[in-house]
PLY file of the C-alpha trace (Angstrom):
ply
format ascii 1.0
element vertex 187
property float x
property float y
property float z
element edge 186
property int vertex1
property int vertex2
end_header
0.00 0.00 0.00
1.29 3.45 -0.88
1.81 6.22 1.62
0.34 9.52 0.41
3.57 11.32 1.24
5.47 9.09 -1.21
3.01 9.13 -4.13
4.08 10.95 -7.28
1.55 11.63 -10.01
4.14 10.77 -12.67
4.20 7.19 -11.30
0.43 6.97 -11.78
0.59 7.88 -15.47
0.03 5.08 -17.98
3.12 4.17 -20.06
1.73 5.94 -23.11
1.70 9.32 -21.30
5.07 9.03 -19.53
6.75 10.38 -22.66
4.29 13.28 -23.16
5.85 16.59 -22.02
2.43 18.11 -21.15
1.51 15.11 -18.98
4.92 15.24 -17.26
4.55 18.99 -16.57
1.01 18.50 -15.27
2.04 15.66 -12.97
4.92 17.75 -11.57
2.55 20.68 -10.93
0.05 18.35 -9.26
2.83 16.87 -7.09
3.74 20.33 -5.86
0.13 21.25 -5.02
-0.62 17.86 -3.51
2.41 18.10 -1.20
1.31 21.58 -0.10
-2.12 20.19 0.79
-0.62 17.20 2.63
1.68 19.44 4.65
-1.21 21.68 5.74
-3.94 19.10 6.26
-3.32 18.97 10.01
-4.32 22.62 10.28
-7.85 21.97 9.05
-8.53 18.97 11.26
-10.17 21.17 13.84
-12.47 18.72 15.60
-9.85 16.01 15.77
-7.40 18.45 17.30
-9.84 20.36 19.54
-7.99 19.54 22.77
-4.95 21.43 21.48
-6.73 24.52 20.17
-6.22 27.91 21.76
-8.92 30.19 23.13
-9.17 32.43 20.06
-9.79 29.50 17.72
-12.32 28.02 20.17
-14.14 31.37 20.23
-14.34 31.48 16.43
-15.40 27.85 16.23
-18.13 28.38 18.83
-19.64 31.16 16.74
-19.35 29.07 13.59
-21.16 26.01 14.98
-23.74 28.02 16.96
-22.94 27.12 20.55
-26.05 28.42 22.33
-24.45 30.21 25.22
-20.83 31.06 24.96
-18.63 33.42 26.90
-15.10 34.00 25.70
-14.10 34.81 29.30
-14.74 31.22 30.40
-11.75 28.92 30.92
-10.59 26.95 27.86
-11.57 23.56 29.33
-15.22 24.70 29.54
-15.06 26.20 26.04
-13.71 22.90 24.67
-16.45 20.94 26.36
-19.19 23.21 24.99
-17.77 23.14 21.46
-17.39 19.34 21.53
-20.93 18.81 22.78
-22.74 21.57 20.91
-24.46 19.38 18.32
-25.55 16.81 20.89
-26.73 19.55 23.22
-29.33 20.76 20.71
-31.10 17.40 21.04
-31.19 17.43 24.85
-31.77 21.11 25.42
-34.44 21.80 28.03
-34.10 18.49 29.85
-33.01 17.97 33.45
-30.02 15.99 32.21
-28.85 18.89 30.08
-29.18 21.34 32.98
-27.33 18.83 35.20
-24.45 18.79 32.70
-24.43 22.58 32.66
-24.21 22.61 36.47
-21.32 20.15 36.38
-19.44 22.11 33.72
-19.73 25.48 35.43
-19.74 24.63 39.15
-17.64 21.46 38.97
-20.26 19.39 40.74
-23.80 19.80 41.89
-27.31 18.68 41.03
-30.66 19.94 39.88
-33.40 19.51 42.49
-36.85 19.51 40.93
-39.82 21.24 42.56
-41.52 18.09 43.84
-38.39 17.06 45.79
-38.28 20.22 47.91
-41.92 21.34 47.95
-41.54 24.18 45.47
-43.99 25.47 42.89
-44.72 23.41 39.80
-42.09 23.73 37.03
-39.61 25.32 39.44
-36.23 23.90 40.38
-33.14 24.78 42.32
-29.48 23.91 42.01
-27.47 22.57 44.91
-23.69 22.44 44.93
-21.04 21.74 47.54
-18.29 23.55 45.64
-17.05 26.27 48.00
-15.15 27.96 45.16
-18.24 29.30 43.41
-18.47 33.06 43.14
-21.23 35.51 42.33
-19.65 35.99 38.90
-19.82 32.24 38.23
-23.48 32.16 39.33
-24.25 35.06 36.97
-22.58 33.21 34.08
-24.56 30.12 35.02
-27.80 32.12 34.92
-27.01 33.44 31.43
-26.18 29.94 30.20
-29.24 28.52 31.91
-31.61 30.93 30.19
-30.56 29.60 26.80
-30.69 25.97 27.95
-33.86 25.51 29.99
-37.49 25.36 28.96
-39.19 28.74 28.99
-41.77 27.52 31.53
-39.09 26.35 33.99
-37.97 28.77 36.69
-34.82 28.66 38.80
-35.63 29.36 42.46
-32.09 29.41 43.83
-28.52 28.24 43.62
-27.76 26.78 47.04
-24.31 26.16 48.44
-24.53 23.19 50.78
-21.88 23.10 53.48
-21.44 20.24 55.87
-18.90 19.35 58.51
-18.00 16.29 60.54
-17.95 17.30 64.16
-17.14 15.27 67.24
-20.20 15.67 69.39
-20.40 13.90 72.73
-23.73 12.92 74.14
-24.35 12.13 77.79
-27.30 10.39 79.41
-28.24 9.77 82.99
-30.24 6.75 83.84
-31.58 6.03 87.30
-33.47 3.00 88.50
-35.20 2.42 91.74
-38.41 1.49 93.49
-40.92 3.96 94.79
-42.19 3.12 98.29
-45.09 5.02 99.71
-45.42 5.08 103.53
-48.62 6.25 105.13
-49.36 6.81 108.75
-52.48 5.15 110.05
-54.28 6.18 113.09
0 1
1 2
2 3
3 4
4 5
5 6
6 7
7 8
8 9
9 10
10 11
11 12
12 13
13 14
14 15
15 16
16 17
17 18
18 19
19 20
20 21
21 22
22 23
23 24
24 25
25 26
26 27
27 28
28 29
29 30
30 31
31 32
32 33
33 34
34 35
35 36
36 37
37 38
38 39
39 40
40 41
41 42
42 43
43 44
44 45
45 46
46 47
47 48
48 49
49 50
50 51
51 52
52 53
53 54
54 55
55 56
56 57
57 58
58 59
59 60
60 61
61 62
62 63
63 64
64 65
65 66
66 67
67 68
68 69
69 70
70 71
71 72
72 73
73 74
74 75
75 76
76 77
77 78
78 79
79 80
80 81
81 82
82 83
83 84
84 85
85 86
86 87
87 88
88 89
89 90
90 91
91 92
92 93
93 94
94 95
95 96
96 97
97 98
98 99
99 100
100 101
101 102
102 103
103 104
104 105
105 106
106 107
107 108
108 109
109 110
110 111
111 112
112 113
113 114
114 115
115 116
116 117
117 118
118 119
119 120
120 121
121 122
122 123
123 124
124 125
125 126
126 127
127 128
128 129
129 130
130 131
131 132
132 133
133 134
134 135
135 136
136 137
137 138
138 139
139 140
140 141
141 142
142 143
143 144
144 145
145 146
146 147
147 148
148 149
149 150
150 151
151 152
152 153
153 154
154 155
155 156
156 157
157 158
158 159
159 160
160 161
161 162
162 163
163 164
164 165
165 166
166 167
167 168
168 169
169 170
170 171
171 172
172 173
173 174
174 175
175 176
176 177
177 178
178 179
179 180
180 181
181 182
182 183
183 184
184 185
185 186
């Protein structure tokens, strides 16, 4: 099997054209152009090479493939994830699973709690996370992304930061047993 880097168009010519000066000149010109294309083909393999792309190229690509919510100020790892999943996300947009993925991408970890699990109003939900590194700026970016991802009828009640701690708590009990004797005086 031939390697494309080693193929010459002159070698592909039938014997009757190997003596023709026009065919030889054409094959040499094609070799030159073909080698230029082969040397630059890695530059156009954008999706294959997405993990190595810089922020500016990710920004341009996001606009080109219509990523619903995109902020060029986000870290590159989030940009890459959104660009990679943009086509798939259009199919799942508006579902709890999609919002859950959005929570995970922006906050690191967390979950969507639907209205019936916490006694909220119908079609409402809240987000709970235990990531202590979230900031107001990150919550605002989440809200912008959420508005393009959720159903119009769904409403976000809150983004709750859940903190917990393991504490050593000592309990003490006092237990007393005995018999009650009642003495009465007669007479």
